[in-house]
N, C-alpha and C positions, 0 to 999 in steps of 0.2 A: 504493500500500500504506500509506504514511504517512498519507495523507488519510483512508483508510477507518478506520484505527486511531483517528485523531483524532475522526472522527464518532462512533464507538462510545463513546469516552470522554465526549464531550459529552452523548450520550443517557443514559449511565449516571449522570453527575453530575446531569442534569436530573431523572431519575426518583427518585434519592435525595433531591434537594431537595424534590420534591413529596411524597414519602412522609414526610419529616421534618416538613414543614409540616402535613400531615394529622394526624400524631401530636400535635404541639404544639397544634393547634387543638382536637382531641378532648379532650386533657388539660385545656386551659383551660375548655372548655365543661363538663366534668365537675366541675371545681373550683367554677365559678360556680354550677352547678346545685345542688351540695351546700350551698354557702353560703346560697343562697336558701331551700332547704328548712329548714336549721337556723334561719335568722332567722324563717321563718314559724311554726316550732314554739316559738320563744322559747328556743332552746338556744344558749348562748354558744359561741364558738369561740376558739381561741388557747391559749397555754400559761401564762396567768396563774395557773391553778389550782395550778400546782406550788408556788407560794409560800404557799398556804393551809395551815392546820393540819390534819394528818392525823387525829388523834384516835383512833387505834387502836394496839394493841400488836403487836409482831412477836416471835415466839418465839425465833429464833436470830439473833444479831447479830455482825457483824465490826467495826462501827463504832458510835459512840455514837448512840442513838436513843431517843426517848420519845414518848408520845402528843402532846406539844406540838410535835414536829418537823413539818416541812412534808412535803407530798406528794413534793417533789423529793428530800428526804432518804430517804423510803421507797423511791423509785425507785432511788437509789444502793444502799440495803441489798439490794434484790432483785437488782440487777445483780451485786453482790459475792458474794451467796450462790450465784447461778447459776455465776459464774466459778469459785468454790471447788469446787463439785461437778464441774464440767467438767474442771478442771485435775487434781484428784486422780484422777478416773475415767480420764482419758487416760493418766496415768502407770501406774496399776495395770493397766489393760487392756493396755497395750503390753507391760509386763513379763510378765504372765501369758500373753498371747497368744503371745509369742515362745517361752516355756517350753513351752506346750502344743503349739505347732506343731512344734518340734524333737522333742518327746516322741513325736509321731505318726510320726516317721521313725526312732525308736529301733529297734535290732536286738533289744531285749528285747520279747518277745511281750506280756507283761502290761502293761508301760508303754505300748506303742503302742496296745493295745486300750482301756486306761483313758482315754488321751487322746482316742481316737476317740469313746468313749462320752460324754465330757464335751462335745465339740463337737456331736455329734448331738442330745444332750438339751437343752443350753442354747440353741442357736440355733433350735430348733423349738418352744420354749415362748414364749408371748407375754410381752413384757417387763413389761407391767403385772401379769401374774400373778406374775412373779418378784419384783417390788417388793412385792406383797402378802405373798408367802411370807416374805421376809426381815423385813418389818415386823411382821406379825401372828403368824406361826407360829414365828419365831425370837426376835426382840428383845422383843416384847410378852409372850412366854411366860417370860421370865427372872424371877427372884425380885425382890421389892421392895427398896427402899433398905436396910432393916434386915438383910436376908439377902443383901446384895450379894456377888458373886463377887470375891474379892481376886486381883489379877493380880501376884503376887510383889512387892508393895511399890511397883509402878509406878502402881497405880490401882485402880479398882473398876468393875464392870460390873453393871448392873441394868436393870430394865424402863424406867427413865427416862433411860438413856443410859450413855455411857462417861466416867468421871471420871479424868483423868490427873494425876499429880504434875507440877507445872510449875516449872522453874527461874526464880528471880527474881534477876537480876544486881544487885549493889550498886554502889558507887562504882567508876569506871573501866570500866564496862561498855561504853560507846560507844567508848572507846579500844581495848579488846580486839576489839570488832567491826570497827572500822576497820582494825586490823592484819590480821585474818583476811581481809577483803575485798581489801586491797592485796596481800597475799602470794598469795592465790588468783588474782587477775587477772594479776599479774606472772608467776606460775608457769605459767599457761595460755599466756600469750604466748611465754614461753621454750620451752615444750614444743612449740608449733606451729612455731616457727622451727627447732628442732632436727629435727623430723619433715620439714619442707619442704626442709631441706638434706640429707636422707638419713642423718642421724645415727642410731646404734643404741644410744646410751647410755640407761640406764634412767632417763630424765628423769622419767617418771611417778612413780616411787617417790620421787625427790628432792622433787618438788612436793608429794606427799602428806605427806612428813615435815615439810617447811617449813610447810605449812598447819596442822599440829598443834603443832610445836615453837615457832614464832615467837609465836603468840597466847598460848601458855602462858608463855613467857618475859616477854612484855609484861605479862600479868596478874600475875606474880610481882613484877616491878619496880614496877608501879603500885599494888600492895597491893589487888588486885582480890578481892572477896568475893562469894559467892553463897549464897542461901538457897533452900529448897525449899518451895513452897506445896502441901501435901498435902491431898487431899480428906478430909473428916471428916463424920460424921453430926451434923447440927444440926437438931433438930426432926424433921420427917417426911421430910427429904431430905438428900442429901450437899451440902456446900458447899466451895468452895475448889478450887484447881487449874484445869484446863481441862476444860470439859464439852462433850461431843459428843452431840447429841440422837439418839434412835433414828431419827428421820426422815432425818437426814443420813447416818447409818451405813447404813441400809437402802437409801437411794438410791445411795450410792457403791458398795456391794457389788453390787447388782443391775445397775447400769450397767456396771461394770468386768467382772464375770464374763460378762455377756451379750455385750458387745462383744469380749471376749477370744476367744470362740468363733469369731467371724468373722475376727479378726486371725490366729488360729492357722491357718486355712485359707489366708489370704494368705501367711503365712510358709512353710507347707508347699509351696504352689505355687511360690513364689519359689526355694526351695532346690532343688526338683525341676527347675526351669528351667535350672539351672547344669549344664553338661555334666559327665557322669560322669568324663570324663578329668581334670577339675580335682582331684577327690578322689583319683583314682589317682596323679596327679602329686605331690600333697601327701604321700600315703602313701609314695611312692618316695623322697621327701626325708627321711623319718623322722618326719614329724609324726603325732601321735596323731589319733584321730577328732575329739576335742574341739578340738585345735589347728587341724585342717583346716577345721572349721566356722567357727572364730573368725577365722582369718587369710585363708582362701582362699574358702570357699563363701559365707558370709553377706555379706561385702562386695560380692560380685558379685550376690547375690540381692537386695540392697537396691534395685537398679535396677528390679526387677520388683515388689518389695513396696511401695515407697513410694507410688506413685499410688493403689492401692486403700486403703492405710493412711490416707491423707488423708480419703478418703470415710468411713471408720469413725470417725475423730475428729469429723468433722462430724455424723455420725449420733448419736454419743454426746452431743454438745453439744445438739443439738435434742431428743433423747430426754429430756434432763434436765427438760423442760417437764412430764413426767408426775409431777413432784414434787407437783403440786397434789392428786393422788390420795391422798397420805398427809399433806397439810397441811405440807409443808416450805416455808418462806417464800422461794421463788425468785421470779424476775421475773414469771412468769405468775401465781402465786398472789397475790403482794403487789400488783403494779401492774395487770395485766390482770384481776385478780379484785376485790380489795377496793377499790382506788382507782377503778377503772372503775365499780363499783356505787355508790360514794359520790358521784362527781362527774358521771357521765353523759357525760364527754368521751370518747366511744368512738373517734372518729377520731384524736384526738391521742394517746390512750393506746396504741392499737394501732399507730399509726405509730412511736411511740418504741420499743415492744417489737420491732417488725419491724426497726427500724434497729439495735438492739443485736445481735439475732441475726445480721443480715446482716454487721455489722462484725466480730463474733467469727468467723464462718465464713470471711470473706474473709481475716482475719488468719491463721487456722490454715492455710488453703490457701496463702497466700503464703509462710509459714514452711516448710511441707513442700516446696513447689515449689522454694524457694531451696536447701534441703538436697539435694533431688533433683538439681538442676543441678550441685551440687558433687560429688555421688557419681558422676553420669554422666560428668563431665569427668575424674574420677580414673582 
């Protein structure tokens, strides 16, 4: 019996070795063939082009960039713009999806039907069409800068974007920020230890109070000052504050509302998967319906919700590549579009873009799976 098992193992290892060698050989042949074809056509290869001057502008920036910057700098700008849309979209889609999903289970007939209509309409319309709706039918239809809609002193909204009043910290700003971070981290560590030990003290409220009170006290003692950069009409457009372009707003709104419809169904299915007896037991203990959902039902439903939720996060990140349709300067538009057209380095450019999306997707999957394991063990 032992010898038969050993023979099977030797055969298995041999077959896997042959298969691996075949894959490596085919890959090496493909790479060599591609290199020969590129040399025959006089097309250079490698990543040296990343150091060359880009020579084009980018409409929305999170870091410093100009026409004199390199293609590598343009690549970083595209990556950051993609990450910004993905991060904001994931947060908004998750919050909205949970709210809509729970609303579908509401005992109020009107609320449940409205939530159901939202899900059926949004998830059955093409995402690209929704992007065009927000961009052309909503944002581009707004009045011009001189007739901007004022948002209660917080900023202005017009067909060129959203302009928000921005705080500008003065002296001692880094000290206050450091105090905030230290208190926040220390408070979270304390809160987790209390929860792990089974304590029932309202530690969360203490942490929230400390996060507000301590930085304010530090700011007072350090003589901290702050000014406000308010948008104002200068020439033909608004200047000052923080400007969010219509392309960014349209993309975030369409991605978050579209993905939220799918997340809502995941949430509804997860809640329905929890045995009804759990809700009845919570009611018998005197918990309200909201408390039962928060403390009993939703924590158990997360075990069902999280795996498909990770898929929706990945879909949102990959769907952000549709930004090219409205000229938002994401990774696809800037790097796989303009840079590729100017340099002709198709293999290198596409390889870098694929590597970025793969890295982001694997990171999101790992984070959700890590949290899922923690929830499953709880």
